[in-house]
C-alpha positions as MATLAB code, in Angstrom:
seq = 'XXXXXXXXXXXXXXXXXXXXXXXXXXXXXXXXXXXXXXXXXXXXXXXXXXXXXXXXXXXXXXXXXXXXXXXXXXXXXXXXXXXXXXXXXXXXXXXXXXXXXXXXXXXXXXXXXXXXXXXXXXXXXXXXXXXXXXXXXXXXXXXXXXXXXXXXXXXXXXXXXXXXXXXXXXXXXXXXXXXXXXXXXXXXXXXXXXXXXXXXXXXXXXXXXXXXXXXXXXXXXXXXXXXXXXXXXXXXXXXXXXXXXXXXXXXXXXXXXXXXXXXXXXXXXXXXXXXXXXXXXXXXXXXXXXXXXXXXXXXXXXXXXXXXXXXXXXXXXXXXXXXXXXXXXXXXXXXXXXXXXXXXXXXXXXXXXXXXXXXXXXXXXXX';
ca = [
     -32.372  134.814 -171.105;
     -32.053  133.430 -174.633;
     -34.277  134.882 -177.381;
     -36.368  131.665 -177.566;
     -36.867  131.694 -173.799;
     -37.965  135.358 -173.830;
     -40.543  134.627 -176.574;
     -41.992  131.679 -174.622;
     -42.166  133.789 -171.478;
     -43.962  136.606 -173.311;
     -46.496  134.112 -174.722;
     -47.135  132.695 -171.247;
     -47.660  136.208 -169.854;
     -50.092  137.003 -172.683;
     -52.154  133.886 -171.954;
     -52.212  134.545 -168.214;
     -53.210  138.135 -168.886;
     -56.138  136.919 -170.934;
     -57.273  134.677 -168.086;
     -57.065  137.523 -165.547;
     -58.983  139.937 -167.808;
     -61.943  137.601 -168.421;
     -62.308  136.483 -164.798;
     -64.876  133.706 -164.459;
     -64.882  133.132 -168.261;
     -61.165  132.362 -168.316;
     -61.558  128.715 -169.279;
     -63.845  129.516 -172.223;
     -61.611  132.348 -173.452;
     -58.477  130.247 -173.270;
     -60.108  127.266 -175.043;
     -61.374  129.521 -177.802;
     -57.987  131.127 -178.304;
     -56.247  127.778 -178.503;
     -58.839  126.490 -180.992;
     -58.762  129.485 -183.306;
     -54.998  130.169 -183.316;
     -51.841  128.187 -183.413;
     -48.153  128.818 -182.749;
     -46.121  129.879 -185.766;
     -42.326  129.783 -185.874;
     -41.147  133.454 -185.807;
     -38.984  134.434 -188.736;
     -37.292  137.371 -187.022;
     -37.112  139.145 -183.690;
     -40.499  140.681 -182.951;
     -42.471  138.498 -185.415;
     -45.953  137.365 -184.369;
     -46.047  134.201 -182.297;
     -49.601  133.213 -183.196;
     -51.792  133.343 -186.280;
     -55.454  132.781 -187.019;
     -56.332  129.528 -188.732;
     -57.380  129.736 -192.367;
     -61.007  128.949 -193.162;
     -59.938  125.523 -194.446;
     -57.892  124.778 -191.326;
     -60.756  125.875 -189.091;
     -63.149  123.608 -191.016;
     -60.807  120.656 -190.556;
     -60.314  121.396 -186.857;
     -64.060  121.432 -186.279;
     -64.575  118.243 -188.330;
     -62.072  116.269 -186.244;
     -62.025  113.563 -188.932;
     -58.742  112.139 -190.257;
     -60.379  111.455 -193.641;
     -61.842  114.951 -193.996;
     -60.591  117.075 -196.882;
     -61.121  120.827 -197.121;
     -61.675  121.900 -200.736;
     -60.938  125.532 -201.566;
     -61.845  127.266 -204.817;
     -59.828  129.724 -206.885;
     -60.752  131.861 -209.886;
     -63.482  134.131 -211.158;
     -66.783  133.517 -209.416;
     -65.237  131.003 -207.020;
     -66.991  130.784 -203.640;
     -64.942  132.153 -200.772;
     -65.845  129.417 -198.326;
     -64.261  125.966 -198.525;
     -66.369  122.798 -198.456;
     -65.671  119.614 -196.564;
     -65.466  116.296 -198.429;
     -64.074  112.880 -197.501;
     -61.016  111.196 -198.955;
     -62.829  107.864 -199.184;
     -65.515  109.328 -201.461;
     -65.954  110.922 -204.894;
     -66.315  114.584 -205.767;
     -70.023  115.389 -205.435;
     -72.129  118.539 -205.084;
     -69.383  120.946 -206.089;
     -70.636  124.527 -206.521;
     -71.702  125.649 -210.001;
     -71.280  129.431 -209.983;
     -73.050  131.742 -212.425;
     -72.155  135.085 -213.956;
     -73.850  137.194 -216.601;
     -72.846  136.509 -220.180;
     -70.582  133.519 -219.473;
     -70.930  129.772 -219.002;
     -69.186  127.908 -216.207;
     -66.817  125.258 -217.580;
     -66.060  123.252 -214.452;
     -63.430  122.769 -211.759;
     -59.892  121.732 -212.602;
     -56.931  120.300 -210.722;
     -54.587  123.072 -211.894;
     -54.754  126.637 -213.166;
     -53.160  125.507 -216.438;
     -55.812  122.850 -217.067;
     -58.546  125.396 -216.301;
     -57.097  127.924 -218.739;
     -56.907  125.278 -221.474;
     -60.327  123.723 -220.678;
     -58.440  120.432 -220.608;
     -61.057  117.716 -220.079;
     -58.410  115.331 -218.733;
     -57.733  117.798 -215.913;
     -61.379  118.536 -215.151;
     -62.807  117.128 -211.934;
     -65.757  114.867 -212.726;
     -68.192  112.781 -210.727;
     -66.027  109.645 -210.929;
     -62.918  111.276 -209.461;
     -62.006  110.255 -205.913;
     -61.154  113.059 -203.506;
     -57.352  113.178 -203.164;
     -55.783  115.639 -200.730;
     -52.378  116.780 -199.546;
     -52.321  117.446 -195.817;
     -56.128  117.089 -195.920;
     -56.539  120.041 -198.309;
     -56.968  120.495 -202.048;
     -57.418  123.530 -204.292;
     -59.626  123.526 -207.389;
     -59.556  126.102 -210.178;
     -62.549  127.590 -211.990;
     -62.898  127.843 -215.761;
     -65.363  129.790 -217.882;
     -66.313  129.909 -221.531;
     -68.665  131.850 -223.756;
     -72.245  130.962 -224.573;
     -71.186  130.884 -228.246;
     -68.580  128.206 -227.581;
     -71.047  126.311 -225.432;
     -73.520  126.232 -228.308;
     -70.810  125.369 -230.832;
     -69.760  122.336 -228.768;
     -73.213  120.912 -229.601;
     -72.954  118.423 -226.747;
     -75.572  115.667 -226.931;
     -75.365  113.667 -223.724;
     -76.332  109.971 -223.821;
     -77.931  108.402 -220.748;
     -77.233  104.678 -221.100;
     -80.011  102.446 -219.743;
     -79.210   98.901 -218.627;
     -81.448   96.435 -216.783;
     -80.404   92.823 -216.205;
     -77.163   91.003 -217.020;
     -76.197   87.464 -217.962;
     -72.891   85.630 -217.973;
     -74.084   83.443 -220.883;
     -72.753   84.612 -224.273;
     -75.647   82.800 -225.973;
     -78.181   84.796 -223.955;
     -81.141   83.740 -221.830;
     -84.248   81.929 -223.047;
     -87.434   83.878 -222.433;
     -85.733   87.113 -221.376;
     -86.610   90.322 -223.234;
     -83.656   91.280 -225.418;
     -84.271   94.939 -224.640;
     -83.959   94.302 -220.910;
     -80.628   92.567 -220.516;
     -77.029   92.562 -221.694;
     -74.254   89.990 -221.878;
     -71.673   90.919 -219.243;
     -68.826   90.490 -221.730;
     -70.377   93.166 -223.944;
     -70.913   95.383 -220.886;
     -67.268   95.087 -219.893;
     -66.130   95.993 -223.417;
     -68.482   99.004 -223.424;
     -67.203  100.218 -220.042;
     -63.618   99.750 -221.205;
     -64.376  101.956 -224.211;
     -65.840  104.697 -222.012;
     -62.988  104.505 -219.502;
     -60.149  104.573 -222.028;
     -61.311  107.030 -224.698;
     -61.683  110.246 -222.726;
     -65.367  110.392 -221.791;
     -66.429  112.897 -219.128;
     -68.831  111.566 -216.473;
     -71.158  114.348 -215.295;
     -73.150  114.269 -212.090;
     -76.918  114.815 -212.174;
     -76.593  118.379 -210.866;
     -74.152  119.062 -213.694;
     -76.629  117.674 -216.234;
     -79.296  119.919 -214.706;
     -77.078  123.000 -215.124;
     -76.082  121.915 -218.654;
     -79.740  121.749 -219.711;
     -80.177  125.310 -218.422;
     -77.185  126.472 -220.469;
     -75.318  127.369 -217.245;
     -72.624  124.680 -217.529;
     -70.368  123.609 -220.374;
     -70.124  119.849 -220.881;
     -67.714  118.254 -223.360;
     -69.295  116.563 -226.354;
     -67.761  113.279 -225.145;
     -69.839  112.958 -221.977;
     -71.945  110.004 -220.853;
     -74.174  108.950 -217.946;
     -74.450  105.235 -217.048;
     -77.675  103.966 -215.426;
     -79.271  100.700 -214.381;
     -82.993  100.138 -213.790;
     -84.535   98.004 -211.028;
     -81.330   97.126 -209.098;
     -81.650   93.503 -210.210;
     -79.361   91.051 -208.405;
     -77.434   90.529 -211.642;
     -76.504   94.217 -211.512;
     -74.884   93.675 -208.103;
     -73.279   90.343 -208.958;
     -72.037   90.952 -212.502;
     -72.050   94.638 -213.425;
     -70.889   96.426 -210.261;
     -67.479   94.635 -210.257;
     -66.945   95.985 -213.788;
     -67.972   99.495 -212.685;
     -65.446   99.211 -209.848;
     -62.706   97.925 -212.122;
     -62.995  100.856 -214.522;
     -63.914  103.432 -211.822;
     -66.961  104.769 -213.659;
     -69.723  106.804 -212.046;
     -73.075  105.058 -212.426;
     -76.646  105.343 -211.146;
     -78.836  102.470 -209.975;
     -82.550  103.304 -210.037;
     -83.949  101.334 -207.111;
     -87.554  100.373 -206.308;
     -87.320  101.045 -202.597;
     -90.366   98.981 -201.604;
     -88.575   95.935 -203.039;
     -85.004   96.480 -201.838;
     -83.007   99.056 -199.939;
     -79.450   97.781 -200.254;
     -76.623  100.109 -199.331;
     -74.571  101.409 -202.262;
     -72.404   98.469 -203.391;
     -69.559  100.780 -204.439;
     -68.514  104.414 -204.142;
     -69.027  104.546 -207.914;
     -72.717  103.586 -207.672;
     -75.304  106.242 -206.800;
     -78.729  105.033 -205.636;
     -81.640  107.008 -207.074;
     -85.416  106.498 -207.127;
     -87.351  104.164 -209.396;
     -90.289  105.088 -207.102;
     -91.154  103.430 -203.810;
     -94.065  101.221 -204.861;
     -95.274  102.440 -208.263;
     -93.520   99.813 -210.376;
     -96.827   97.961 -210.699;
     -99.688   97.994 -213.171;
    -102.654  100.209 -212.414;
    -106.324   99.633 -213.146;
    -105.951  100.093 -216.902;
    -102.884   97.878 -217.282;
    -100.497  100.821 -217.369;
     -98.214  101.780 -214.528;
     -99.423  103.410 -211.357;
     -97.458  106.456 -212.420;
    -100.208  107.320 -214.925;
    -103.108  106.147 -212.756;
    -102.486  107.963 -209.503;
    -103.068  111.611 -208.614;
    -100.178  114.061 -208.387;
    -100.492  114.013 -204.604;
    -100.306  110.188 -204.455;
     -97.302  110.191 -206.766;
     -95.563  112.846 -204.691;
     -96.171  110.896 -201.477;
     -94.699  107.702 -202.972;
     -91.637  109.544 -204.296;
     -91.163  111.319 -200.979;
     -91.072  107.911 -199.259;
     -88.500  106.675 -201.768;
     -86.409  109.815 -201.386;
     -86.423  109.425 -197.608;
     -85.087  105.866 -197.914;
     -82.337  106.888 -200.334;
     -81.494  110.160 -198.621;
     -81.704  112.095 -201.887;
     -84.379  113.166 -204.395;
     -82.667  114.884 -207.351;
     -83.593  112.421 -210.172;
     -86.011  109.499 -210.669;
     -86.819  107.009 -213.431;
     -90.421  106.390 -214.544;
     -91.495  102.729 -214.102;
     -92.098  101.162 -217.544;
     -91.339  104.621 -218.924;
     -94.966  105.617 -218.340;
     -95.581  109.277 -217.538;
     -97.940  112.139 -218.310;
     -98.442  115.721 -217.164;
     -99.930  114.570 -213.851;
     -96.921  112.327 -213.250;
     -94.551  115.213 -213.978;
     -96.516  117.389 -211.588;
     -96.163  114.768 -208.840;
     -92.424  114.409 -209.487;
     -91.890  118.153 -209.152;
     -94.155  118.323 -206.111;
     -91.984  115.707 -204.379;
     -88.904  117.886 -204.921;
     -87.211  116.059 -207.805;
     -85.441  118.162 -210.453;
     -85.031  115.489 -213.138;
     -86.919  112.447 -214.402;
     -85.737  109.829 -216.912;
     -87.980  108.157 -219.466;
     -87.305  105.197 -221.786;
     -87.782  107.284 -224.912;
     -84.795  107.177 -227.282;
     -82.678  110.258 -227.680;
     -79.862  112.402 -226.311;
     -79.940  115.214 -223.764;
     -79.222  118.682 -225.146;
     -79.454  122.250 -223.906;
     -83.151  122.920 -223.339;
     -84.258  119.259 -222.979;
     -87.352  118.792 -220.789;
     -85.861  117.961 -217.379;
     -88.849  115.792 -216.462;
     -88.669  113.781 -219.699;
     -85.012  112.856 -220.185;
     -84.439  110.458 -223.125;
     -82.107  107.436 -223.089;
     -79.912  105.160 -225.143;
     -81.290  101.690 -224.426;
     -78.694   98.915 -224.258;
     -79.980   95.459 -225.152;
     -78.638   91.964 -225.652;
     -76.192   91.633 -228.527;
     -75.086   95.291 -228.629;
     -71.353   95.342 -229.382;
     -68.858   98.094 -228.706;
     -69.079   99.110 -232.354;
     -72.834   99.471 -232.015;
     -72.358  101.593 -228.897;
     -69.784  103.772 -230.647;
     -72.238  104.310 -233.490;
     -74.717  105.715 -230.972;
     -72.544  107.717 -228.599;
     -69.160  108.197 -230.290;
];
């Protein structure tokens, strides 16, 4: 019998032997063996005919999804278990490891980029998941707390509202609440082409704690109210330049699905974007328990809590208590400023974009 025939015969005998040994559980034992192992081409006489699947391969086998991608992590502090993402989505919820005396500096596409802390090679929230054979490896980087402080990163959260296609503007609209779409496109082009890093909200959270290094040239793009002009005019620009953005949605008013993979829906409350008894927003009229209940309803609609934006920018200690009680980590105000290490997570400042702001004006504010 030829060597290949002998090896196939031995494998058949081994499988039959397994069935005989387990008796009535033969079917289960055989199915398990076939799921957890696969045939490997022997390199020499006597080499093993089967091998156990790697953790990533096992994850993919269980997912049974052609678009699934198993992400594995390499480097100091890297988690041993892979995570499953989809190739039609962006990188989200990547682990942020911690270690004493050092600051995590992100995940990179190559070991060389990680060693150099090369921002161009760092995986950010706007990067689509791209795999080879449904797998990808990311590399960890670390830096010192001294370098983190020396970077002096001051992260702008851009706040947009409505948009117009009229260069001359709109009569009766508040200048602070809308932007000309031509200016918006020029601003997004600047961000997309000049090396800005686009952090996710969990990255901003870790940055504020001093646990994560963010480059000085980082920016977060947000829209309030999910106005129809955001969908019609701004989202196509976001898609064109492939920029991560957040739309703060009043879920009692609309519950549209995300219009793009680059648009995250987050809470602008469920039904608190209304004036209370004293003319100020419900956010500063209701009890912490009422606020928490409203935000819980909004979070349930959106499928995430994480961050919210205060209606009208109104908030107080009771409002912050309600936000935390509902399980949100971050809350955005309309107060001007930049986010730094140690910023109050429930009072994040913004850079307000209004009608007439040119690219030069934006550069003057955010670099």
